[in-house]
BAZAPA-878521 format. One record per atom (N, C-alpha, C, O): residue in three letters; x, y, z. Coordinates in steps of 0.1 Angstrom, whole numbers, plus 5000, padded with zeros to 4 digits. Example, Ala and Ser with C-alpha at 12.3 -4.5 7.8 and 13.67 -1.06 7.14 Angstrom:
# residues 2
ALA513249435078/ALA512349555078/ALA513249675078/ALA514249675085/SER512849785071/SER513749895071/SER512950005079/SER513450115080/
# end
This chain:
# residues 148
MET500849885000/MET500050005000/MET500950125000/MET501950135007/ALA500550224992/ALA501250354992/ALA501050425005/ALA499950415010/ASN502050495010/ASN501950565022/ASN501250705020/ASN501050775029/GLN500850735008/GLN500250855004/GLN499050885012/GLN498150805012/GLY498951005018/GLY497751045025/GLY497550995039/GLY496751055046/MET498250895044/MET498050845057/MET498550935068/MET497850955078/GLY499650995066/GLY500251075077/GLY499451205080/GLY499351245092/ALA498751255071/ALA497951375073/ALA496751355082/ALA496251445088/CYS496251235082/CYS495051205090/CYS495351145103/CYS494651175113/GLU496351065104/GLU496751005117/GLU497051115127/GLU497851205125/GLY496351105138/GLY496551205149/GLY495851335146/GLY496051425154/ALA494951345136/ALA494251465134/ALA493351495145/ALA492651405150/ASP493251615150/ASP492351655161/ASP490951685156/ASP490051665164/ASN490851725144/ASN489551775140/ASN489151705127/ASN489951675118/GLU487851685125/GLU487251645113/GLU486851765105/GLU486551865111/VAL486751755092/VAL486251865084/VAL484851835080/VAL484451725076/ALA483951935082/ALA482551925078/ALA482551915063/ALA483251985056/LEU481651835058/LEU481451825043/LEU480951945038/LEU480052015044/PRO481451995026/PRO480952125021/PRO479552115016/PRO479052015011/SER478852225018/SER477452225013/SER477552274998/SER478452334994/ILE476452234991/ILE476452274977/ILE476052424976/ILE475052464982/LEU476752494968/LEU476452634966/LEU475352644955/LEU475352584945/HIS474352734958/HIS473252754948/HIS473352904944/HIS473152994952/HIS473752924932/HIS473853054927/HIS472853064915/HIS473153014904/THR471753134917/THR470653134907/THR470853234896/THR470353214885/SER471753334898/SER471953424887/SER472953374877/SER473953314881/ASN472653384864/ASN473553334854/ASN474053454847/ASN473453514839/PRO475353494850/PRO475953614844/PRO476053604829/PRO475953704822/ILE476153484823/ILE476253464808/ILE474953504802/ILE474953564791/SER473753484809/SER472553514803/SER472353664802/SER471453714795/ARG473053744810/ARG472953884809/ARG473653954797/ARG473354064794/LEU474653874791/LEU475353924780/LEU474453924768/LEU473653834765/LYS474454034760/LYS473554044749/LYS474454024736/LYS475554074736/SER473953954727/SER474653924715/SER474854064707/SER473954144706/GLY476054084703/GLY476454204696/GLY476654324704/GLY476854434699/SER476554304717/SER476754424727/SER478254464726/SER479154384725/SER478454594727/SER479754654727/SER480354654741/SER481454694743/THR479554614751/THR480054614765/THR480954504767/THR480654384765/ARG482154534772/ARG483154424775/ARG482854344787/ARG482854224788/ASN482554414798/ASN482254354811/ASN480954414816/ASN480954534820/PRO479954334817/PRO478654384822/PRO478654404837/PRO477654454842/TYR479754374844/TYR479754404859/TYR480854504862/TYR481854504856/SER480454594871/SER481454684877/SER482154614888/SER481754504891/LYS483254664893/LYS484054604903/LYS483154574915/LYS483254464922/SER482254664918/SER481354644930/SER480354524928/SER479754484938/GLN480154484916/GLN479154374914/GLN479854234913/GLN479154134912/LEU481154224914/LEU481854104914/LEU481554024927/LEU481354084937/PRO481453894926/PRO481153814938/PRO482253844949/PRO483453864945/PRO481853834961/PRO482853854972/PRO483853744971/PRO483653634966/SER485053774976/SER486153674975/SER485853544983/SER486353434978/SER485053554993/SER484753425000/SER483853344991/SER483953214992/PHE482953404984/PHE482153324974/PHE482953264964/PHE482853144960/ALA483953334958/ALA484853284948/ALA485653174953/ALA485853074946/SER486153184966/SER486953074972/SER486152954974/SER486552844971/ALA484852964978/ALA483952854980/ALA483652784967/ALA483652664966/LEU483452864957/LEU483152814944/LEU484252734939/LEU484152624933/ALA485552784940/ALA486652704936/ALA486852574944/ALA487252474938/ALA486552574957/ALA486652454965/ALA485652354960/ALA485952234959/VAL484452394957/VAL483352304953/VAL483752244939/VAL483452124937/SER484252324931/SER484552274917/SER485752174917/SER485852094908/SER486552174928/SER487552074928/SER487151954937/SER488051864940/ALA485951944941/ALA485451834950/ALA485251704941/ALA484951714930/TYR485451594948/TYR485251464942/TYR484151384948/TYR483851404960/ASN483551294941/ASN482751194947/ASN483651094954/ASN484451024947/LEU483651094967/LEU484651014974/LEU484250874978/LEU484850774973/LEU483150864985/LEU482850734991/LEU481350714991/LEU480650814995/THR480850604987/THR479450564988/THR479350464999/THR480050364998/VAL478450485008/VAL478150385019/VAL476650355020/VAL475850445017/CYS476350235025/CYS474950205028/CYS474950145042/CYS475950085047/ASN473750155049/ASN473650105062/ASN473349955063/ASN473149895073/ASN473149885051/ASN472949745050/ASN474049685040/ASN474549755032/ALA474249555041/ALA475149485032/ALA474649495018/ALA473449515016/ASN475449465009/ASN475149464994/ASN474449584989/ASN473649584980/PHE474849704995/PHE474449834991/PHE472949844991/PHE472249904982/GLN472349795002/GLN470849805005/GLN470649905016/GLN471549945023/GLY469349935018/GLY469050035029/GLY469350175025/GLY469250205013/ASN469650255034/ASN469950395032/ASN471350415028/ASN472250355034/CYS471550485017/CYS472950505011/CYS473150655009/CYS472250735008/VAL474450685010/VAL474850825007/VAL476250825000/VAL477050735003/THR476450914991/THR477750934985/THR478251074990/THR477651174988/TRP479451064996/TRP480051195001/TRP480951254990/TRP481651184983/THR480751384989/THR481551464979/THR482451554988/THR481951624997/GLY483651564984/GLY484551654991/GLY485951654985/GLY486151614974/ASN486951704993/ASN488351704988/ASN489051584993/ASN488751525003/LEU490051554985/LEU490951444989/LEU491851485000/LEU491951605003/ASN492451385007/ASN493451415017/ASN492851495029/ASN493551585034/THR491651455032/THR490951525043/THR490151425051/THR489651325046/CYS490151435064/CYS489451345073/CYS488051395074/CYS487751515077/TYR487051305072/TYR485651335073/TYR484951245083/TYR485251125083/GLY484051305091/GLY483251225100/GLY482051175092/GLY481651245081/VAL481351075096/VAL480251015088/VAL478851055093/VAL477851015088/GLY478851145103/GLY477551205108/GLY476551095112/GLY476951015121/GLU475351105107/GLU474351015111/GLU474550865107/GLU473850775112/TYR475650845099/TYR475950705096/TYR477050645106/TYR477550535103/ASN477350725116/ASN478250675126/ASN477850535132/ASN476750515136/ASP478750445131/ASP478550305136/ASP477350235129/ASP476650155135/ALA477050275116/ALA475950215109/ALA476250175095/ALA475350145087/ILE477550175091/ILE477950145077/ILE478249995076/ILE479049935083/SER477549935066/SER477749795063/SER478249755050/SER478749645047/SER478249855040/SER478849835027/SER479449965022/SER478850075026/ALA480449965014/ALA481150085010/ALA481750064996/ALA482149954993/ASN481850174989/ASN482450174975/ASN483150304973/ASN482650404978/ILE484150304964/ILE484850424960/ILE484650454946/ILE484150374938/GLN485150574942/GLN485050614928/GLN486450574922/GLN487450564929/GLY486550564908/GLY487750524902/GLY488950604905/GLY488850734905/GLY490050544908/GLY491350614911/GLY491450654925/GLY492550704929/ILE490450644933/ILE490450694947/ILE490350574956/ILE489650474953/VAL491150574967/VAL490950474978/VAL490650544991/VAL490950664992/CYS489850484999/CYS489450545012/CYS489750445023/CYS489450325023/ARG490350505034/ARG490550425046/ARG489350455056/ARG489050575058/LEU488750355061/LEU487750375071/LEU488350375085/LEU489350305087/TYR487850445094/TYR488350455108/TYR487250425118/TYR486050465116/ARG487650365129/ARG486750325140/ARG486250445148/ARG485150445153/ASP487150545149/ASP486850655158/ASP486850785150/ASP487350795138/ALA486350885156/ALA486251025150/ALA487751075148/ALA488651025155/GLY487951165140/GLY489251225137/GLY490251135131/GLY491451155132/CYS489651035123/CYS490450935116/CYS491450865125/CYS492650855123/GLN490950815137/GLN491750735146/GLN491250595146/GLN490050575143/GLY492050495148/GLY491650355149/GLY491450305135/GLY490350275131/ALA492550295127/ALA492450255113/ALA491750125111/ALA491950025118/GLY490950125100/GLY490150005096/GLY490649965082/GLY491749995078/PRO489649905074/PRO490049855061/PRO490249975051/PRO489650075052/LEU491049945041/LEU491250035030/LEU490349985019/LEU490349875014/ILE489450075015/ILE488450045005/ILE489050074991/ILE489350194988/THR489249974983/THR489849984970/THR488849944959/THR489249954947/GLY487749904962/GLY486649864953/GLY485449834961/GLY485349864973/PRO484449774955/PRO483249744963/PRO483449654975/PRO483949544973/ALA483049704986/ALA483049614999/ALA481549595002/ALA480949665009/TYR481049474997/TYR479649444998/TYR479149425012/TYR478049445015/ASN480049375020/ASN479749335034/ASN480949355043/ASN481849275043/LEU480949465050/LEU482049505059/LEU482149405070/LEU483249405077/GLN481149315073/GLN481349215083/GLN482449125079/GLN483149065088/GLU482749095066/GLU483749015062/GLU485149065066/GLU486148995066/GLN485249195069/GLN486449265073/GLN486449295088/GLN487249375093/ASN485449245095/ASN485249275109/ASN485149425112/ASN485649475121/PHE484349485103/PHE484249635104/PHE482749675102/PHE482549795097/ASN481849585104/ASN480449625102/ASN479949715113/ASN480149685125/ASP479249815110/ASP478649915120/ASP479649965130/ASP479349985142/VAL480849995126/VAL481850055135/VAL482550185129/VAL483250255136/THR482250215116/THR482950335110/THR482450465116/THR481250485117/SER483450555119/SER483050685124/SER483650795116/SER483150915116/SER484750765108/SER485350865099/SER486050795088/SER486250675088/PHE486450875078/PHE487150815066/PHE488050925060/PHE487951045063/TYR489050875052/TYR490050955046/TYR490350905032/TYR490650785031/CYS490250985022/CYS490350935008/CYS491551005001/CYS491851125004/TYR492150934992/TYR493250994984/TYR493350914971/TYR492850804969/PHE494050974961/PHE494350914949/PHE495450804951/PHE496350814959/THR495250694943/THR496250584944/THR497450624935/THR498450544934/
# end
């Protein structure tokens, strides 16, 4: 196993909250008129605040990380977490309730028994239909994903 990503999570004191999806209903492109001589329809004061621009950049670099279900064979309630790589995430309402897990192509995720990515469990490298087979059924509290 590559050591990539493991050191940043081991001993981490805090988990990162999963980013919420930004909803921006205004479409600046729709404001541009065909044939208009205006180069920039926005003045400096109309540009998005830097915090919005930073959040938008963070969301655009987010990945589908890990899909989990509270029953084996991807049955029951399931969720796919989207976020950044090389970050420890808590599983929220799925704490101690995950029975199957899968990752997206090129990404691997380590499951952890405790919050803050403590108590290393299995490395998910493909579909794990039944975490009982790895003695890790209903014990996951956090996870950490990275590219292989």
